[in-house]
N, C-alpha and C positions, 0 to 999 in steps of 0.2 A: 462534645465539640465546643469547648469553652469559648467565650467571647474574648478574643484577644485584640488589643489595639496596637499590635506590633507591625504596623504598616510602614512603608517607606515614604508614603505620600501623606502629609498632614496639612491642615489648614495653613495657608500662606499668610504671613503678617509682615508689614502692613499691607492689606488687601484693598485694591480699588478697582471695582468691576469696570467702571467707565474708562479708566486709564488703560486697562488691559484690552477692552473692546477696541479702543482707538488704536492701540499698538498693533492689534491683529488686523484691523482694516488696512492700516498703512502697509503692513507686511504683504498684503494680498492685492493691493491696488496698483493699477498701471502695469507697466511691463515687468515681467520677472516676479518671482515670489521670494520673500525673505523667510526661508524655511526655519532658519535658526531661531528667530523670534517666536515663530509659531510653536515649535517643539519646546522651547524653554518655558514659555507661559503655560502651555497646557500640561506639562509633566510636573510642574511644581505647584499647581493649585489643586485642591481636592475636588471631588465630584460636585459638591454643593456649590463651591465657588465657580466651577466651570458653568454651572447652570445659570448662576447670576451674570456671568460674562456674556452668555448667549442672549440672555434677556436684555442686557444693556446694549448689546450689539444691534438687536432688532429695534430697540427704542431710538438709538442714535442714527441708525443708517437705513432702517426699514428693510434690512436684509437678513436672511437666515444664515447664521454662522456656519452651520453644518453643510448647507448647500454651497457656500463659498469655499469651505475646505475641500469639498468633493470636486469642485471645478478647478481648484488651484493646484491640488496635490494628486499624486498618482501612486499606484502599486501598493506595496505593503505599508509604506509610510502613511499614505492616505487612510488605509484600513485602521492603522493604529491610532491616528489622531481622531478619526470619526468614532472609534470605539470609546476613547476617553471621554467623548462628549455625551455618551449615553448615560442617563441616570442608572444607578446600580441594578435595580430589579428589572428595568427595561432591557438592560444589557444581557441578563440571563434569559429573560423571556424571548428576546430577539435571537439569541443563540439557539434556543430550543426550537423556535419556529423554523429556522433555517435547517436544523437537523432533521426535521420531519417534512420538509417541503419538497415537492417535486419527486423525481424518480430516485428510489433508494433512500434509505434512512441512515443518518450518521449516528450509529449506536454509541460510538465513542463519546460524543458530546452528551447524549442522554445519560450515559453512565457517569461521566465525570461531574456533571452538575448535580444530578439527583443523589449521588453517593456522598457528596462532600458538603452539601448545604444543610444548615440546621433546620429542624421542623418549622421554626418561625420564618426562616428565609424561604422555605418551600411554599408556605402559605402566602407570603407576599408575592412570590413569583407567579403563583396561580391567579392571584387577584389582578396583578398587573397584565398578565396574559389576556384575561377576559376583557379588561378595559381597553387594551391596545388593539387587540385582534378580534374582539367580539366572538371569541370561541373558547370552548372549554379545553384546557390543556390536557386533562386526563383523557377526554374523548379522542382528541387528536393523536395522543401517543398510543392509545389502545387500537386505533384505526391503522397504525403503521407498524405495530410489533405484534409478537405472537408468543404462545407457549409460556414456559416458566420465566423467561426473561420479561415478558410483558407483566406477568403477576408480580414479580419483584418490583418493577417500576411503579405499578399501581399501589403496592404497599407503601413505598417511599413517598408517593404523591399524597397519600392520606396525611402524612406529617403527624402521625400519632405516636411516635416513639415515646415510651414511658418517661415521665420526667425524672430528672436526677434526684436521687434521694438515698436512703439507707439501702445498702445492698443486702438482700436476703440470701444468706449462704446456702440454705436449703434448696432455694430455687436455682442457685448457680449450679449446684451439683446436679440437680434434675435436668436443667437445660443441657449441660455438658453431656450427660448420659443419653439424652434424646438425640443429640447431634451424632454421638458415637454410633448409636444403634441405626440412625437414618443413613449413615454413610459407610464407614469401615466395616461394620458388622453385618451389613445387609447386602444381598445379592441384588445389584441394582441400587439405585438411590432414591430416598424419599425427599425429593427437592423441596416439597411444601414445608417440611419441618425447618430446613435451612432458611427458607424465605420468611416464615413466621418469626423465628427467634432473631435472625439478623436484622429484620426490618422493623421490629417493634420494641425490643428491649432497650433500656437505657444504656448510655455509653459506659458508665462505670460498671454496670452489671456485666455487660458483654466483655469488658476487659478481664473481669474475674472468671467469666465462663471460659475464655480462651486459655487462661492459666490452668484452670481445672481440667479442661479438655486435654491439654498437653500431658498432665499427670495421669489421666485415665487411659489415654490411647498411645502415648509416646510419640504423638505427632503434633506439629503445629496445625492449627485449623486451616491455614493456607495450603498446606500440603495435601490435606483431605479434599478441600474444594477442588484443587488442581487435578486430583485423581478421579474424583466422583462426578464432576460436572465438566461441561465443555462449551466452547463457542461464546456467545454473548452473555449467557447466564453466568459462566465461570468468571468472565471479566468483571461483571457487575458485582457478584458476591465478593470477589477479591478486593475490589475498589472499596466496598462497604467495610470490609474487615480492616483494610489499611487506614481508612478514615477514622474508624473507631479507635485504632491504635494511636494514630497521629495524623491529623489533617496536613500540617506542614510537611511531614515526611512524604505523604502521598503526592503532594504538589511538587516537591523537590524531584521526586522520581518522574512525575509527568513532564516536567520541564527538561530533565536530563534526556529522556527518550525523544522529546520533540526535536532535540538538536544533535543527538548521537548518530553517527554513521553518515551515509551519503544523503545529502538533501536535508532540508529543515522543514518540519511541520509548523509553518508560520501561523496557521490558524490557532493551533493549540498554544503556541508560544505567546501570541497576542492575548488570547482569551485568559490565560492564567496570569500573566503579568498585569493586565488591566483589572481583572476581577479580584486579585489578592493584594493589590498595591496599598490599599488602605486598611487591610485586615490583618495580614500575617506574613507579608513578604520578607520581613526581617527574620522571622522564625524559619521560613522556607529557605532562605539564604544559609542560615546556620546548619539546617539539615543537609542541604546540598553539599556544603563543604565537608561535613562529617561523613556523608555516605559515598561521595564520588571523588574524594581526594583532589578536587579542584573547585574553584569558586564559580558561582552562577555568572558573575561579572566576566570572568575569563572566557567562559564558554560562549556567552553572548558576543563578546568581542571577537572571538575566532569565527563565529558562525554566521554573522550578519554583517551588513555594510551600510555605508552612507548615513543619511538622516535617520533612516529606520533604526540603525544601530545606535546612533547618538541618543535618540529618544528612549530606546529600551534600556540603555545603560543609565540614563537619568532616572528612569522609573525604578531600576534595580537599586540605585542609591548608594553604591559603594562596593568596594572589593573586599572579600574576606580572605586574604592571602594566608 
């Protein structure tokens, strides 16, 4: 999962945190709210700059910018603007906390975040979770999940994937054979072998394993996972495989299904657009266009409305017709 800087949101220049703070205060003061100003400023500054604006806002007016946004805005637009104000790792930690809070666990969020983040990102999320919520993320997740799904999440939370380096062809062959024997050749499935290999080997090693697996078995690894596992474990293993192959392609698919069909999964749409806007949203847009024969911009345009749509389209940063 190489570090890419193909985000649609970059540092704004010339940047003046005080001027932005004053413009935001003016947009929210008195009768009525100037949503346009709010969305234009917050979608065109990067996260570090937004934190500076929040700090200047407090210094100048003795008010909390996020509290003001919450009281002035409503609905999905409010959720999106408040999400943009969260520092990166706090954003992920907050999403995970909400996924395991209260009745029922949102396995989809656990899967999406833990399958797609790099080991360094996972370590940062765990640290921030502890600071923010005075709780251990792994303990919280194990308390709310079970079985092989839980075990795979725990392996990913260790963030101990082998570092990228020279790929040992002998070990590639061995891993591919182990997976073949653990799945297609076995009556029943040895899930632990899938969990260990998919959760701990390096990205470049696993890409070679998937190729070798296809040669040995005649199946794509995804087909085997589909046949041999089910439920949350299946979804998590597939997400890990997709992210090993291409993180942007995984998120393009996630965005597509958040808007396809009746109703929009706005939580997923907001989470992906916000969390990837400074990392790889340009790459995601390319994959989206390639795989779904329409642009991300067109789909957002069709599927959302109002200020919420305006803000999402600005984050999207252009149309790939």
